[in-house]
C-alpha positions as CSV (number, residue, x, y, z in Angstrom):
1,M,129.8,61.7,64.7
2,M,127.9,62.4,61.4
3,N,127.4,59.5,59.1
4,R,128.5,59.6,55.5
5,R,125.0,60.2,54.2
6,E,124.6,63.3,56.4
7,A,128.0,64.5,55.5
8,M,127.3,64.1,51.7
9,S,124.0,66.0,52.1
10,A,125.8,68.8,54.0
11,V,128.6,69.0,51.4
12,A,126.1,69.1,48.6
13,W,124.3,72.0,50.2
14,L,127.5,73.8,51.0
15,L,128.9,73.4,47.5
16,G,125.6,73.9,45.8
17,G,125.7,70.5,44.2
18,T,128.8,71.3,42.2
19,I,130.6,68.0,42.5
20,V,127.6,65.8,41.9
21,G,124.0,67.1,41.8
22,A,122.5,67.8,45.2
23,D,119.4,65.8,44.4
24,L,121.5,62.8,43.5
25,L,123.4,63.1,46.8
26,V,120.3,63.5,49.0
27,A,118.5,60.7,47.3
28,C,121.3,58.1,47.8
29,T,122.1,56.1,50.9
30,P,125.4,54.5,50.2
31,N,126.1,51.7,52.7
32,R,128.5,49.0,51.5
33,Q,127.3,46.5,54.1
34,Q,123.7,46.5,52.8
35,V,124.2,47.0,49.1
36,N,125.3,44.3,46.7
37,V,127.2,45.8,43.8
38,E,128.1,42.4,42.2
39,D,125.4,42.7,39.5
40,L,127.2,45.8,38.2
41,F,130.8,45.3,39.2
42,K,133.1,42.3,39.6
43,Q,135.3,42.3,42.7
44,E,138.4,42.9,40.6
45,Q,136.7,46.1,39.2
46,V,136.1,47.4,42.8
47,L,139.7,46.7,43.6
48,M,140.6,48.6,40.4
49,L,138.5,51.5,41.5
50,D,140.3,51.6,44.8
51,E,143.7,51.7,42.9
52,I,142.4,54.4,40.5
53,A,141.3,56.5,43.5
54,D,144.6,55.8,45.2
55,T,146.4,57.1,42.1
56,I,144.3,60.2,42.1
57,L,144.7,60.9,45.8
58,P,147.9,59.1,46.9
59,E,149.2,59.0,50.5
60,T,151.1,62.1,51.4
61,N,151.1,63.7,54.8
62,T,147.5,62.6,54.8
63,P,146.0,59.1,54.1
64,S,145.2,58.0,50.6
65,A,141.8,57.6,49.0
66,K,142.4,53.8,49.3
67,A,142.6,54.2,53.1
68,A,139.1,55.7,53.0
69,E,137.8,52.7,50.9
70,V,136.8,55.0,48.1
71,G,136.7,52.1,45.5
72,P,133.7,50.4,47.2
73,F,132.1,53.8,47.8
74,M,132.3,54.5,44.1
75,A,130.7,51.2,43.2
76,V,127.8,51.8,45.6
77,M,127.3,55.4,44.3
78,V,127.3,54.2,40.7
79,K,124.9,51.4,41.4
80,D,122.5,53.3,43.6
81,C,122.7,56.9,42.3
82,Y,123.5,56.8,38.6
83,T,121.0,56.4,35.8
84,P,121.3,53.3,33.7
85,A,122.9,55.4,30.9
86,E,125.5,56.9,33.4
87,Q,126.2,53.4,34.8
88,R,126.9,52.2,31.2
89,V,129.3,55.1,30.6
90,F,131.1,54.4,33.9
91,T,131.4,50.6,33.5
92,E,132.3,50.8,29.8
93,G,134.8,53.5,30.9
94,L,136.5,51.0,33.2
95,G,136.9,48.7,30.2
96,K,138.3,51.5,28.1
97,L,140.8,52.4,30.9
98,E,141.9,48.7,31.0
99,E,142.2,48.5,27.2
100,A,144.3,51.7,27.2
101,C,146.5,50.2,29.8
102,E,146.9,47.0,28.0
103,E,147.7,48.8,24.8
104,K,150.2,51.2,26.4
105,Y,152.0,48.9,28.8
106,G,151.0,45.3,27.8
107,K,149.4,44.6,31.2
108,S,146.4,45.3,33.3
109,F,146.0,48.4,35.4
110,L,146.3,46.4,38.6
111,K,149.7,45.0,37.5
112,C,151.1,48.4,36.5
113,D,153.5,50.3,38.9
114,A,152.6,53.7,40.4
115,K,154.4,55.6,37.6
116,Q,152.6,53.9,34.8
117,R,149.3,54.3,36.6
118,K,149.9,58.0,37.0
119,E,151.0,58.5,33.4
120,L,147.8,56.7,32.1
121,L,145.5,58.6,34.4
122,T,147.1,61.9,33.5
123,S,146.5,61.2,29.8
124,L,142.9,60.3,30.6
125,D,142.5,63.5,32.6
126,Q,143.7,65.5,29.6
127,E,141.2,63.6,27.4
128,Q,138.3,64.2,29.7
129,K,139.1,67.9,30.0
130,A,139.0,68.2,26.2
131,Y,135.8,66.2,26.0
132,M,134.1,68.2,28.7
133,H,135.1,71.5,27.0
134,T,133.4,70.5,23.8
135,K,130.5,68.2,24.9
136,K,126.9,69.2,24.5
137,A,124.6,69.6,27.5
138,E,122.7,66.4,26.7
139,E,125.8,64.3,26.3
140,P,127.0,62.3,29.4
141,S,130.1,63.2,31.3
142,H,133.4,61.5,30.5
143,Y,133.9,58.4,32.5
144,F,137.2,59.5,34.0
145,R,135.6,62.8,35.2
146,M,133.0,60.7,37.0
147,M,135.8,58.6,38.6
148,K,137.6,61.8,39.7
149,E,134.5,63.4,41.1
150,L,133.5,60.2,43.0
151,T,137.1,59.9,44.4
152,L,137.0,63.4,45.8
153,L,133.5,63.0,47.1
154,G,134.2,59.6,48.7
155,F,137.4,60.7,50.3
156,F,136.3,64.1,51.7
157,T,133.0,62.7,53.1
158,S,134.8,59.7,54.7
159,E,135.9,59.8,58.4
160,V,139.5,59.5,57.2
161,G,139.2,62.5,54.8
162,A,137.2,64.7,57.1
163,T,139.3,64.2,60.2
164,Q,142.8,63.7,58.7
165,A,142.9,65.7,55.5
166,L,140.6,68.5,56.7
167,R,140.6,70.4,60.0
168,H,137.8,68.8,61.9
169,V,135.5,70.3,64.5
170,A,133.1,67.7,65.9
171,V,130.7,70.2,67.4
172,P,130.8,73.5,65.7
173,G,131.1,76.6,67.9
174,R,130.0,80.1,67.0
175,Y,130.1,81.3,63.4
176,D,133.3,83.3,62.7
177,G,133.3,84.6,59.1
178,S,136.8,86.0,59.5
179,M,138.9,83.1,60.6
180,P,142.6,83.7,60.0
181,Y,144.1,81.6,57.3
182,K,147.8,80.8,56.9
183,K,149.1,79.4,53.6
184,G,149.0,75.7,53.7
185,D,146.2,75.4,56.3
186,R,143.7,72.6,55.7
187,A,140.1,73.4,54.9
188,W,137.4,72.8,57.6
189,A,135.0,69.9,58.1
190,T,132.4,69.8,60.8
191,S,130.1,67.1,62.0
């Protein structure tokens, strides 16, 4: 089976680096067991990232982002692959998200129920879309956009995402550029 680094590299090349730059993906080796993220994130923040990811990609007929351990993945990616300026935007963004939650609901994100979390993240998604629409090229991405991108990347390059959310072929066969598609079919993942 392909490891996560190989999968990310393949996804980057296939998508032309549209989610996160291909150079960034190829240069990084995310491995939670070997990397200590404690100098950038507290354990509670990693748990919060898992819950944010779970709110973005909740369990449906496929597992959730939390089942793919996307929170720890995000922490490693931010620590290993983001510039110090991007790390600052991301970590300060976690604080802003927590402040917005306290202001709106009078409690932390981790203590909110699923409906409150979804409402908050939906408003942040609208905020990031407006920001990204008007931002200059030299300005950093919005922190919530970074979180969404890392959630998708972490989930779909995980074993859970690639095998249970996508149609998986462990050893690809011949190329067939005209595969029949029925509405509702899952996309393909190979390793």
